[in-house]
C-alpha positions in Angstrom: -11.8 -27.0 48.3 -8.5 -29.0 48.1 -5.4 -27.1 49.1 -1.8 -27.9 48.6 1.0 -27.2 51.1 3.0 -25.5 48.4 1.6 -22.2 47.2 3.6 -22.6 43.9 1.9 -26.0 43.2 -1.5 -24.5 44.2 -0.9 -21.7 41.7 -0.1 -24.0 38.8 -3.0 -26.4 39.6 -5.4 -23.4 39.6 -3.9 -22.2 36.2 -4.2 -25.7 34.8 -7.9 -25.9 35.8 -8.7 -22.5 34.3 -6.8 -23.5 31.1 -8.8 -26.8 31.0 -12.1 -24.9 31.1 -10.8 -22.4 28.6 -9.7 -25.1 26.2 -13.1 -26.9 26.2 -15.7 -24.2 26.6 -15.8 -22.9 23.0 -15.9 -26.3 21.4 -19.7 -26.5 21.4 -20.4 -23.1 19.8 -17.7 -23.7 17.2 -18.9 -27.3 16.5 -19.1 -26.6 12.8 -15.3 -26.4 12.6 -15.1 -30.1 13.1 -18.6 -31.4 12.1 -19.8 -29.0 9.4 -21.4 -31.4 6.9 -22.8 -33.7 9.6 -24.3 -30.7 11.5 -25.8 -29.4 8.3 -27.6 -32.6 7.5 -28.5 -33.6 11.1 -30.2 -30.3 11.9 -31.6 -29.7 8.4 -29.9 -26.3 8.3 -28.4 -24.6 5.3 -24.8 -23.3 5.2 -26.2 -19.8 5.5 -28.1 -20.8 8.6 -25.1 -22.3 10.2 -23.3 -19.1 9.5 -26.1 -17.2 11.2 -25.7 -19.3 14.3 -22.1 -18.0 14.7 -23.3 -14.5 13.9 -25.7 -14.8 16.8 -22.9 -16.1 19.0 -20.5 -13.3 17.9 -23.1 -10.6 18.5 -23.9 -11.8 22.0 -20.1 -12.1 22.7 -19.5 -8.5 21.6 -22.3 -7.3 23.8 -21.2 -9.3 26.8 -17.4 -8.6 27.0 -17.5 -5.3 28.9 -20.4 -6.1 31.3 -18.9 -9.5 31.9 -15.6 -7.8 32.9 -17.4 -5.7 35.5 -19.3 -8.8 36.7 -16.0 -10.6 37.3 -14.8 -7.7 39.5 -18.0 -7.6 41.5 -18.8 -11.3 41.9 -16.7 -14.3 42.8 -14.8 -15.3 39.6 -14.8 -18.9 40.8 -18.6 -19.0 41.2 -18.9 -17.5 37.7 -16.6 -20.1 36.2 -18.5 -22.9 37.9 -21.8 -21.5 36.5 -20.2 -21.3 33.1 -19.1 -24.9 33.2 -22.4 -26.4 34.3 -24.4 -23.9 32.2 -22.5 -24.7 29.0 -22.8 -28.4 29.8 -26.6 -28.1 30.3 -27.1 -26.1 27.1 -24.9 -28.6 25.3 -27.2 -31.4 26.4 -30.1 -29.5 24.8 -27.9 -29.0 21.7 -27.4 -32.8 21.5 -31.1 -33.2 20.9 -30.5 -31.5 17.5 -33.6 -29.2 17.6 -34.8 -26.9 14.9 -33.1 -23.7 13.7 -35.0 -21.4 16.0 -33.9 -23.4 19.0 -30.4 -23.5 17.7 -30.3 -19.7 17.6 -31.4 -19.6 21.2 -28.8 -22.2 22.1 -26.0 -20.1 20.5 -27.3 -17.0 22.3 -27.1 -18.9 25.6 -23.5 -20.0 24.7 -22.6 -16.4 24.5 -23.8 -15.9 28.0 -22.0 -18.9 29.5 -18.8 -18.7 27.5 -18.2 -15.0 27.6 -20.5 -13.0 30.0 -19.8 -15.3 33.0 -16.5 -16.9 32.0 -14.1 -14.8 29.8 -13.2 -12.0 32.2 -13.3 -14.4 35.2 -10.6 -16.5 33.5 -8.5 -13.4 32.9 -8.9 -12.1 36.4 -8.0 -15.4 38.2 -4.9 -15.7 35.9 -3.9 -12.1 36.5 -4.2 -12.5 40.3 -2.1 -15.6 40.4 1.2 -13.7 40.2 3.1 -10.5 40.3 3.6 -8.1 37.4 6.9 -9.8 36.4 5.1 -13.1 36.1 2.2 -12.1 33.8 3.9 -13.1 30.5 4.6 -16.6 31.8 1.1 -17.0 33.3 -0.8 -15.9 30.2 1.6 -17.8 27.9 0.8 -21.0 29.9 -2.9 -20.1 29.8 -3.1 -19.7 26.1 -0.8 -22.7 25.3 -2.7 -24.8 27.8 -6.0 -23.9 26.2 -4.7 -24.9 22.8 -3.3 -28.2 24.1 -6.4 -29.1 26.0 -8.6 -28.1 23.1 -6.6 -30.5 20.8 -6.9 -33.5 23.1 -10.6 -32.9 23.8 -11.4 -32.4 20.1 -9.6 -35.7 19.3 -11.7 -37.4 22.1 -14.9 -36.1 20.5 -13.8 -37.4 17.1 -13.1 -40.8 18.7 -16.7 -40.8 20.2 -18.1 -39.8 16.8 -16.3 -42.7 15.1 -17.8 -45.2 17.5 -21.3 -44.8 15.8 -22.2 -46.2 12.4 -24.9 -43.5 12.1 -23.5 -40.0 11.7 -26.4 -38.3 13.5 -26.0 -40.6 16.5 -22.3 -40.0 16.3 -22.8 -36.2 16.4 -25.2 -36.5 19.3 -22.5 -38.6 21.1 -19.8 -36.0 20.3 -21.9 -33.1 21.7 -22.7 -35.1 24.8 -19.0 -35.8 25.2 -18.2 -32.1 25.2 -21.1 -31.4 27.6 -19.8 -34.1 30.0 -16.3 -32.7 29.8 -17.7 -29.3 30.8 -19.3 -30.8 33.9 -16.1 -32.6 34.8 -14.2 -29.3 34.4 -16.8 -27.7 36.7 -16.2 -30.2 39.4 -12.4 -29.7 39.1 -12.9 -25.9 39.5 -15.0 -26.6 42.7 -12.2 -28.8 44.1 -9.1 -26.8 43.1 -9.8 -23.2 42.1 -10.0 -20.4 44.7 -11.0 -16.8 44.2 -8.2 -14.2 44.1 -6.7 -14.1 47.6 -3.4 -12.9 48.9 -2.6 -10.9 45.7 -1.3 -7.4 46.2 -1.2 -4.4 44.0 1.9 -3.2 42.3 2.5 -0.7 45.1 2.3 -3.4 47.7 -1.1 -2.4 49.0 -3.8 -4.9 49.8 -6.2 -6.0 47.0 -9.5 -4.1 47.2 -12.5 -6.3 48.3 -14.9 -6.9 45.4 -17.9 -5.8 47.6 -16.3 -2.4 48.0 -15.8 -1.8 44.3 -18.1 1.0 43.1 -19.3 2.4 39.8 -16.7 5.1 40.2 -13.9 2.5 40.2 -15.3 1.1 36.9 -15.4 4.6 35.4 -11.8 5.2 36.3 -10.7 2.2 34.2 -12.9 3.2 31.3 -11.3 6.6 31.3 -7.7 5.2 30.9 -6.7 5.7 27.3 -3.9 3.1 27.6 -6.4 0.4 28.2 -8.3 1.2 25.0 -5.0 1.4 23.2 -4.2 -2.2 24.2 -7.6 -3.1 22.8 -6.6 -1.5 19.5 -3.3 -3.4 19.5 -5.2 -6.6 20.1 -7.5 -5.8 17.2 -4.5 -5.4 14.9 -3.0 -8.7 16.0 -6.3 -10.6 15.9 -6.9 -9.2 12.4 -3.6 -10.6 11.3 -4.4 -14.0 12.9 -7.7 -14.1 10.9 -5.8 -13.4 7.7 -3.1 -16.0 8.7 -5.9 -18.6 8.6 -6.2 -18.2 4.8 -2.7 -19.4 4.2 -3.8 -23.1 4.0 -5.5 -22.8 0.6 -2.6 -20.5 -0.5 -0.2 -23.5 -0.3 -2.7 -25.7 -2.3 -3.7 -23.2 -5.0 -0.4 -21.4 -5.6 2.3 -23.9 -4.7 0.4 -27.1 -5.5 1.1 -28.7 -2.1 -0.8 -32.0 -1.8 -3.8 -32.1 0.5 -2.2 -34.4 3.1 0.8 -32.1 3.5 -1.5 -29.0 3.7 -3.7 -30.8 6.3 -0.6 -31.6 8.4 0.6 -28.0 8.1 -2.9 -26.8 9.2 -2.7 -29.0 12.3 0.8 -27.8 13.0 -0.4 -24.2 12.7 -3.4 -24.6 14.9 -1.8 -26.6 17.7 2.0 -26.9 17.7 2.7 -23.2 16.7 0.1 -22.0 19.1 1.7 -23.9 22.0 5.3 -23.0 21.2 4.5 -19.4 20.4 2.4 -18.9 23.6 5.1 -20.4 25.9 7.9 -18.6 24.1 6.1 -15.3 24.1 5.3 -15.6 27.8 8.8 -16.5 28.9 10.5 -13.9 26.7 8.1 -11.1 27.9 9.0 -11.9 31.5 12.7 -12.0 30.7 12.5 -8.6 29.1 10.5 -7.4 32.2 8.0 -5.8 29.9 5.1 -7.4 28.0 4.7 -4.2 25.9 8.4 -4.2 24.9 8.1 -7.9 23.8 4.9 -7.0 21.8 7.0 -4.4 19.9 9.4 -7.1 18.7 6.4 -9.4 18.0 4.8 -6.8 15.7 8.2 -6.2 14.0 8.3 -10.0 13.2 4.7 -9.9 12.0 5.4 -7.0 9.7 8.6 -8.4 8.1 7.2 -11.9 7.6 3.9 -10.7 6.2 5.6 -8.6 3.5 8.2 -11.3 2.7 5.5 -13.4 1.0 5.3 -10.7 -1.7 9.0 -11.0 -2.4 9.2 -14.9 -2.6 8.7 -16.0 -6.3 5.7 -18.4 -6.8 8.1 -21.2 -7.8 7.3 -24.6 -6.4 11.1 -25.2 -5.8 10.9 -22.4 -3.2 8.0 -24.0 -1.3 10.4 -24.7 1.7 11.2 -20.9 1.9 7.4 -20.1 2.1 6.9 -22.8 4.8 9.8 -21.4 6.9 8.3 -17.9 6.5 4.9 -19.3 7.5 6.4 -20.8 10.7 8.2 -17.6 11.7 5.2 -15.5 11.0 3.0 -17.8 13.0 5.4 -17.7 16.0 5.4 -13.9 15.9 1.6 -13.7 15.6 0.7 -16.3 18.3 3.3 -15.1 20.8 1.6 -11.7 20.8 -1.8 -13.3 20.8 -1.0 -15.2 24.0 -0.3 -11.9 25.8 -3.5 -9.9 25.1 -4.3 -9.4 28.8 -0.7 -9.7 30.2 -0.1 -5.9 30.1 -2.8 -5.1 32.7 -0.3 -5.0 35.6 2.3 -3.1 33.6 -0.3 -0.4 32.9 -0.8 -0.2 36.7 -4.4 -1.2 36.5 -5.6 -2.4 39.9 -5.8 -6.2 40.1 -9.2 -5.8 41.7 -10.4 -4.3 38.4 -8.5 -6.7 36.0 -11.9 -8.0 34.8 -13.1 -4.6 33.7 -9.9 -3.9 31.9 -10.1 -7.2 30.1 -13.7 -6.5 29.1 -12.6 -3.2 27.4 -9.6 -4.9 25.7 -11.9 -7.7 24.5 -14.7 -5.6 23.2 -12.3 -3.6 21.1 -9.8 -6.4 20.3 -12.2 -9.0 19.1 -14.4 -6.7 17.1 -12.7 -7.8 13.8 -14.3 -11.2 14.2 -17.7 -9.7 13.4 -16.7 -8.6 9.9 -13.2 -9.6 8.8 -13.9 -13.3 7.8 -16.5 -12.0 5.4 -14.1 -9.3 4.1 -11.2 -11.8 3.6 -13.4 -14.3 1.8 -14.8 -11.6 -0.4 -11.3 -10.5 -1.4 -10.3 -14.0 -2.4 -13.6 -14.6 -4.3 -13.3 -11.3 -6.3 -9.6 -11.7 -7.0 -8.9 -15.3 -7.8 -5.4 -16.7 -7.9 -2.2 -15.0 -6.6 -3.8 -11.5 -6.8 -6.2 -12.2 -4.0 -3.5 -13.7 -1.7 -1.2 -10.7 -2.4 -4.0 -8.4 -1.2 -4.3 -10.6 2.0 -0.6 -10.3 2.6 -0.6 -6.5 2.1 -3.6 -6.2 4.5 -1.8 -8.4 7.0 1.3 -6.2 6.7 -0.7 -3.0 7.1 -2.4 -4.1 10.3 1.0 -5.3 11.6 2.5 -1.9 10.9 -0.4 -0.1 12.6 -0.1 -2.4 15.6 3.6 -1.7 15.8 3.0 2.0 15.8 0.4 1.7 18.5 2.7 -0.4 20.7 5.5 2.2 20.4 3.0 4.9 21.3 1.7 2.8 24.3 5.2 2.2 25.4 6.0 5.9 25.5 2.8 6.8 27.2 3.2 4.1 29.8 6.7 5.2 30.6 5.5 8.7 31.1 2.7 7.5 33.4 5.1 5.4 35.4 7.5 8.3 35.9 4.6 10.4 37.2 3.4 7.4 39.3 6.7 7.2 41.1 6.7 10.9 42.1 
């Protein structure tokens, strides 16, 4: 492994490598986001079948979050990430052969193993162990922002590869192989630059517990902490709002008659620029306030206000600029909170040696809306065409934001009580 003389440089290089992997690793399972029509024709799949592939992926993810968290606490996170990189790359090469639907189902099941079971909690644990409790906002803000930036660059690279072929099927094969190759390159960088958590200390200054000494009793202690489950519920509220936020693109087209080019530009801005700015801003602000939970409280206030404001803005095309400003402010509030899902682990006084298990619990609760909410939102808009459906989406976004705000306030009170007892 290559080491730098400066520990600070070493830390940021490790975080960059983890962000690099995190930004690339989900591109293959979510290939339809970029190449839907080509994937449909090249594999001979129907739209429903392509949906089933992501259903398979989502189910495996849901099953793997918690055991994956325990695995990251018990086994070297670096080795798990290396396995994830080469494993995802290998499965991607199989994917590039564009096999039948049955094989595609198996492939997406395997993606669930390599992108969640062996990777997700390992990414969180390494990030968590890179710094003290007062650095968690900055670390996770950089992680999320870096993932978004890397994902953008790599996605553009795949599109460039795709465009080099006159035959779309060959272009798709090339794009998949490009992603697979990038995963292998990322794996090599992890081997060279990433190290397992070493030198980190607990909040009380004690030495980090060796992973070989972690027992089932340690895992059960984390499971029994209500505040960890509450963070998961808070994440579920924010993630639900993020899902609803994704339906604003057609809102601008259908209700305010924004032209398709402008809407596409706004969509790119939402997906990439807002994500990067919101993540970094949220991370730095949380550290400045010396409390991730306190910052989340302000984030949910913003989410609530800007969600309900849509209902008050007249559907007049001359007020389009007001809606766009509201859209940007809502997005910053949403994505700043999203970047900090796992940053409260230290503030809750969860042992750094069990950060993987804590992240597994938070993930399994927090990402549960992904299983059903896309279908629910789509159904609302189908059954209530026009402005009525979007108003229902705004109300639903506002409601989950209010619930999230209440939960954050309760968590803040409970954690303060715990810290008072902890100091005694």
